[in-house]
VEXDRENSE-603378 format. One record per residue (C-alpha): residue in three letters; y, x, z. Coordinates in steps of 0.1 Angstrom, whole numbers, padded with zeros to 4 digits, always signed. Layout:
ALAYXZ
...
***
This chain:
MET-0378+0172-2170
LYS-0355+0185-2193
LEU-0318+0192-2197
LYS-0314+0159-2217
ASP-0331+0139-2187
VAL-0302+0148-2166
ASN-0280+0121-2150
PHE-0246+0132-2139
ALA-0223+0121-2114
ARG-0185+0126-2113
VAL-0174+0142-2080
GLY-0142+0155-2074
GLY-0133+0157-2114
LEU-0163+0176-2118
LYS-0194+0165-2138
THR-0221+0174-2113
ALA-0261+0169-2116
CYS-0279+0144-2101
LEU-0307+0164-2090
THR-0332+0177-2062
ARG-0342+0216-2059
PRO-0375+0210-2077
GLN-0360+0188-2108
LEU-0331+0218-2112
VAL-0358+0245-2111
GLU-0383+0220-2134
VAL-0353+0222-2159
ILE-0343+0258-2157
ALA-0378+0265-2167
ALA-0377+0243-2196
THR-0346+0258-2209
VAL-0366+0289-2206
ALA-0399+0276-2225
ASP-0377+0261-2249
TYR-0355+0287-2258
ARG-0381+0315-2264
GLN-0395+0284-2288
GLN-0363+0286-2306
VAL-0362+0323-2312
GLU-0394+0326-2323
ALA-0383+0299-2352
GLY-0359+0321-2360
GLU-0332+0302-2341
ARG-0298+0321-2322
PRO-0298+0294-2294
LEU-0269+0295-2271
PRO-0276+0303-2235
VAL-0275+0272-2204
LEU-0246+0276-2184
VAL-0256+0272-2145
PHE-0228+0265-2127
ASP-0223+0258-2094
SER-0197+0226-2071
ASN-0187+0232-2036
GLY-0151+0224-2015
GLN-0142+0256-2024
GLY-0148+0254-2062
ILE-0135+0218-2063
SER-0101+0225-2049
LEU-0098+0253-2069
ALA-0105+0234-2100
ASN-0081+0212-2090
SER-0055+0234-2087
ASP-0061+0256-2115
PRO-0063+0236-2146
GLY-0074+0271-2163
PHE-0102+0268-2142
MET-0115+0235-2146
GLN-0113+0241-2181
LEU-0139+0271-2174
LEU-0165+0246-2158
ALA-0160+0215-2181
GLN-0180+0235-2204
ALA-0207+0241-2181
ASP-0243+0228-2190
ILE-0255+0216-2156
ILE-0228+0217-2124
HIS-0253+0219-2091
ALA-0239+0209-2058
ASP-0242+0239-2038
GLY-0219+0223-2007
GLN-0233+0193-1988
SER-0198+0178-1987
VAL-0206+0172-2028
VAL-0239+0150-2022
LYS-0223+0130-1995
MET-0191+0124-2012
SER-0211+0116-2040
ARG-0232+0086-2020
ARG-0199+0070-2012
PHE-0171+0078-2044
ALA-0195+0088-2079
GLU-0213+0063-2102
ARG-0247+0076-2089
PRO-0259+0100-2055
ILE-0265+0134-2057
PRO-0305+0130-2044
GLU-0298+0161-2025
ARG-0280+0199-2017
SER-0288+0226-2042
ALA-0275+0258-2028
THR-0275+0287-2046
THR-0292+0307-2019
ASP-0319+0283-2019
LEU-0323+0282-2056
ILE-0329+0317-2059
HIS-0360+0319-2041
ASP-0366+0283-2051
ILE-0376+0295-2089
PRO-0403+0321-2076
ARG-0414+0294-2051
LEU-0420+0257-2073
HIS-0428+0281-2110
ASN-0459+0296-2111
ARG-0452+0318-2146
PRO-0434+0349-2142
LEU-0398+0351-2150
ARG-0381+0381-2159
HIS-0343+0382-2140
PHE-0311+0400-2141
LEU-0291+0407-2117
LEU-0254+0414-2123
GLY-0223+0413-2099
GLY-0218+0428-2065
LYS-0221+0462-2051
GLU-0246+0486-2068
GLN-0262+0489-2035
VAL-0265+0456-2024
VAL-0275+0445-2060
ASN-0302+0471-2058
GLU-0318+0459-2023
CYS-0312+0424-2032
ALA-0336+0432-2069
TRP-0362+0446-2046
ARG-0367+0422-2020
MET-0370+0394-2041
GLN-0397+0418-2062
GLN-0416+0422-2021
SER-0408+0390-2015
TYR-0423+0373-2047
GLU-0451+0385-2075
ASN-0438+0364-2099
PHE-0395+0375-2098
ALA-0397+0402-2124
ILE-0365+0422-2126
ALA-0353+0433-2157
GLY-0321+0450-2149
THR-0295+0456-2122
GLN-0256+0462-2128
HIS-0228+0463-2099
GLY-0201+0441-2105
TYR-0173+0468-2107
PHE-0172+0476-2145
LEU-0137+0476-2163
GLU-0131+0453-2191
GLU-0136+0472-2217
ASP-0168+0482-2207
GLU-0179+0445-2207
GLN-0197+0447-2242
ARG-0222+0479-2229
VAL-0232+0458-2201
ILE-0236+0432-2226
ASP-0258+0452-2249
HIS-0277+0466-2222
ILE-0289+0427-2208
ASN-0299+0421-2246
ARG-0319+0448-2251
LEU-0334+0439-2214
LYS-0337+0404-2227
PRO-0345+0387-2191
ASP-0353+0351-2189
VAL-0323+0344-2162
LEU-0290+0361-2159
TRP-0278+0355-2123
ILE-0238+0365-2119
GLY-0223+0374-2087
LEU-0187+0381-2097
GLY-0170+0358-2074
LYS-0153+0321-2086
PRO-0136+0324-2110
LYS-0145+0357-2126
GLU-0185+0347-2127
GLN-0174+0312-2149
ALA-0146+0331-2175
PHE-0173+0362-2181
CYS-0197+0336-2189
ILE-0180+0314-2211
ARG-0158+0346-2224
HIS-0191+0363-2237
LYS-0220+0333-2242
TRP-0221+0336-2278
ASN-0228+0372-2273
LEU-0258+0370-2241
GLN-0290+0362-2261
VAL-0307+0352-2228
PRO-0321+0316-2219
VAL-0301+0307-2189
ILE-0274+0318-2169
ILE-0268+0314-2136
THR-0237+0318-2113
CYS-0239+0331-2079
GLY-0213+0342-2059
GLY-0224+0361-2028
CYS-0257+0351-2031
TYR-0271+0388-2026
ASN-0255+0395-2000
TYR-0281+0364-1980
VAL-0312+0382-1995
THR-0302+0415-1980
GLY-0291+0399-1948
ASP-0253+0414-1951
TYR-0247+0371-1948
ARG-0267+0352-1923
ARG-0275+0317-1930
ALA-0263+0290-1910
PRO-0285+0276-1886
GLN-0302+0243-1902
PHE-0287+0218-1889
MET-0253+0231-1896
GLN-0267+0231-1931
GLU-0276+0196-1929
TRP-0245+0187-1913
GLY-0224+0204-1942
LEU-0213+0230-1913
GLU-0226+0258-1928
TRP-0185+0269-1940
LEU-0176+0271-1907
HIS-0209+0297-1899
ARG-0194+0318-1924
ALA-0157+0313-1914
LEU-0164+0321-1879
SER-0190+0351-1887
GLU-0158+0364-1907
PRO-0128+0350-1894
ARG-0103+0375-1911
LYS-0123+0372-1944
PHE-0131+0333-1948
LEU-0111+0311-1918
TRP-0081+0306-1938
ARG-0102+0304-1971
TYR-0119+0272-1954
LEU-0088+0257-1937
THR-0069+0251-1966
THR-0095+0244-1990
ASN-0117+0219-1975
PRO-0097+0193-1966
HIS-0082+0197-2005
ALA-0115+0196-2016
LEU-0119+0159-1995
TYR-0091+0149-2005
CYS-0096+0157-2043
MET-0132+0136-2042
TYR-0115+0108-2029
LYS-0087+0104-2053
HIS-0118+0110-2083
ARG-0141+0083-2067
VAL-0154+0058-2085
THR-0158+0019-2077
ARG-0196+0007-2082
GLN-0197-0027-2094
GLN-0222-0050-2069
PRO-0248-0062-2084
HIS-0254-0100-2089
GLY-0269-0117-2054
GLY-0264-0084-2034
THR-0253-0047-2025
ASN-0264-0019-2047
GLY-0282+0001-2018
TYR-0260+0031-2014
***
């Protein structure tokens, strides 16, 4: 599957990809291969931008027109939150088949794509991003690290960071600067970054290192991973989720699409 084959559904005002986890990996791998072929042919393709959608993102996008405009420039927005999947089945043009959490995606790529890809990890604290890189290399032979860069750099240092990334020629650039900073960085520099795929990933590195812990599987499936995170660090996350989650649900209902029923029966959703 390639990017041109992807179907989309609008959930909470965001054009979200209807992809399974293996399909998302397949699209990313195909994009890397196509990009390298175009470069060999003397072309200068732009990176494919892969953003994510969850309750926090939908709430922020519907509160901040500037952030909504940033998200509208993504090539793929995947369903990072289970609520996005569930609401698509009721209120979108077509259902999203499953959740593709970014914390799973970083493992899905080496698990589901056998060929080695070179990754650059940008963002987070220096110790965290370096430990994440080490753990991923130890876990997967085909997850090659092109380089790392912590996220605590000044705006005047951004061009230096971009030049460093371009010299190392990664296949996938992960950007963990948090919303909306990471999306703004992507849009601001997509014309200068010479990489096939850019994936925003928030606090993903902290999950790889074990600083953050995933919720039990049943909480992930029920869409309650936010609750696990809020209770784990209430001072940092509880108020955020208590305010953004209800607003996100309202936004998903507000942007609902009424599906037309086919003649002679229901549509099966």
